[in-house]
C-alpha positions as CSV (number, residue, x, y, z in Angstrom):
1,M,-26.3,-9.0,22.4
2,A,-28.4,-8.2,19.3
3,R,-26.5,-5.0,18.6
4,G,-23.3,-7.0,18.2
5,G,-25.0,-9.1,15.5
6,I,-26.3,-6.1,13.6
7,I,-22.9,-4.5,13.7
8,G,-21.3,-7.7,12.6
9,I,-23.6,-8.0,9.6
10,G,-22.9,-4.4,8.7
11,V,-19.1,-5.0,8.8
12,V,-19.5,-8.1,6.6
13,L,-21.5,-6.1,4.0
14,I,-18.9,-3.3,4.0
15,V,-16.1,-5.9,3.5
16,L,-18.0,-7.5,0.6
17,A,-18.5,-4.1,-1.0
18,V,-14.8,-3.2,-0.7
19,A,-13.8,-6.6,-2.1
20,G,-16.2,-6.2,-5.0
21,Y,-14.9,-2.7,-5.6
22,I,-11.2,-3.6,-5.7
23,N,-11.2,-7.2,-7.0
24,P,-10.2,-7.5,-10.6
25,I,-12.3,-9.6,-13.0
26,S,-11.7,-11.0,-16.4
27,V,-13.7,-9.2,-19.1
28,T,-13.8,-10.7,-22.6
29,L,-14.7,-8.4,-25.5
30,A,-14.1,-9.2,-29.1
31,D,-11.8,-12.2,-28.3
32,T,-9.7,-10.0,-26.0
33,T,-9.5,-10.7,-22.2
34,V,-8.7,-7.9,-19.9
35,N,-8.5,-7.9,-16.1
36,L,-10.4,-4.8,-14.8
37,T,-12.3,-3.9,-11.6
38,I,-16.0,-3.4,-11.8
39,P,-15.6,0.4,-11.4
40,Q,-13.1,0.4,-14.3
41,V,-15.6,-1.5,-16.5
42,V,-18.4,1.0,-15.6
43,A,-16.1,4.0,-16.3
44,F,-15.2,2.5,-19.7
45,C,-18.9,2.0,-20.5
46,D,-19.6,5.7,-19.6
47,S,-16.7,7.1,-21.6
48,G,-17.0,8.3,-25.1
49,F,-15.2,5.3,-26.6
50,G,-17.4,3.0,-24.5
51,Q,-20.5,4.7,-25.8
52,I,-19.4,4.2,-29.4
53,S,-18.4,0.6,-28.8
54,Q,-21.9,-0.1,-27.4
55,M,-23.1,-0.4,-30.9
56,L,-22.0,-4.1,-30.5
57,A,-24.6,-6.2,-28.7
58,Q,-21.9,-7.9,-26.6
59,V,-20.6,-4.6,-25.2
60,V,-24.1,-3.5,-24.3
61,M,-24.7,-6.7,-22.4
62,V,-21.4,-6.4,-20.5
63,C,-22.0,-2.7,-19.7
64,S,-25.5,-3.2,-18.3
65,E,-24.4,-6.3,-16.3
66,Y,-21.5,-4.5,-14.7
67,K,-23.6,-1.4,-14.0
68,N,-25.9,-3.6,-12.0
69,F,-23.0,-5.1,-10.2
70,M,-21.8,-1.6,-9.3
71,M,-25.2,-0.7,-7.9
72,G,-25.0,-3.9,-5.8
73,I,-21.6,-2.9,-4.5
74,Y,-22.8,0.6,-3.5
75,G,-26.0,-0.8,-2.1
76,S,-24.3,-3.4,0.2
77,G,-21.8,-0.8,1.4
78,L,-24.5,1.7,2.2
79,L,-26.6,-1.0,3.9
80,G,-23.6,-2.0,5.9
81,I,-23.0,1.6,7.1
82,I,-26.7,1.9,8.0
83,L,-26.7,-1.4,10.0
84,I,-23.6,-0.3,11.9
85,I,-25.2,3.0,12.9
86,V,-28.4,1.3,13.9
87,G,-26.5,-1.3,16.0
88,L,-24.5,1.5,17.7
89,V,-27.6,3.6,18.5
90,T,-30.1,0.8,19.6
91,G,-27.9,-1.2,22.0
92,K,-26.8,1.7,24.2
93,K,-30.1,2.1,26.1
94,E,-30.3,-1.5,27.3
95,E,-26.7,-1.3,28.7
96,D,-27.5,1.9,30.5
97,E,-30.6,0.5,32.1
98,S,-28.8,-2.6,33.5
99,E,-25.9,-0.4,34.8
100,Q,-28.4,1.9,36.4
101,V,-30.2,-1.0,38.2
102,D,-26.8,-2.4,39.4
103,T,-25.9,1.1,40.8
104,S,-29.3,1.5,42.5
105,I,-29.0,-1.8,44.2
106,E,-25.5,-0.9,45.4
107,I,-26.9,2.3,46.9
108,L,-29.7,0.3,48.6
109,K,-27.1,-2.1,50.1
110,E,-25.2,0.9,51.5
111,R,-28.3,2.4,53.0
112,Y,-29.2,-0.9,54.6
113,A,-25.7,-1.4,55.9
114,K,-25.8,2.1,57.5
115,G,-29.1,1.3,59.1
116,E,-31.1,4.0,57.1
117,I,-33.7,1.4,56.0
118,S,-35.0,-1.8,57.5
119,K,-34.6,-5.2,56.0
120,E,-38.3,-5.2,54.8
121,E,-37.8,-1.8,53.1
122,F,-34.6,-3.1,51.5
123,E,-36.2,-6.2,50.1
124,K,-39.3,-4.3,48.8
125,M,-37.1,-1.6,47.1
126,K,-34.8,-4.3,45.6
127,D,-37.8,-6.1,44.2
128,D,-39.1,-2.9,42.7
129,L,-35.8,-2.1,41.1
130,E,-35.4,-5.6,39.6
131,N,-38.8,-5.6,38.1
């Protein structure tokens, strides 16, 4: 049950990361508004023209802000992937143990039905398996 919640949170984080990566935003620089995605803004800031334009205080502020957004996008995507992996790895053992107990009780029922064990032995072994 808990593994489904962990996987769900991981999927939500990945969806948010993808949405943040592809969703265009309005960036206003020097009275000009442009619709760009966050990776496009960061790529501009890292380009030669972006480096030159960072002499303006407004451009420096925009570049540092969107670089932080970019790290948040990467971080949430990475965290989502990690949560999905943890959810897949941790929940498997609990399911295997419950399936194993069910199978063992079925075997006990067959042995009791065949007369291989007495009712007292059946009850004792069943209690041992369930605990």
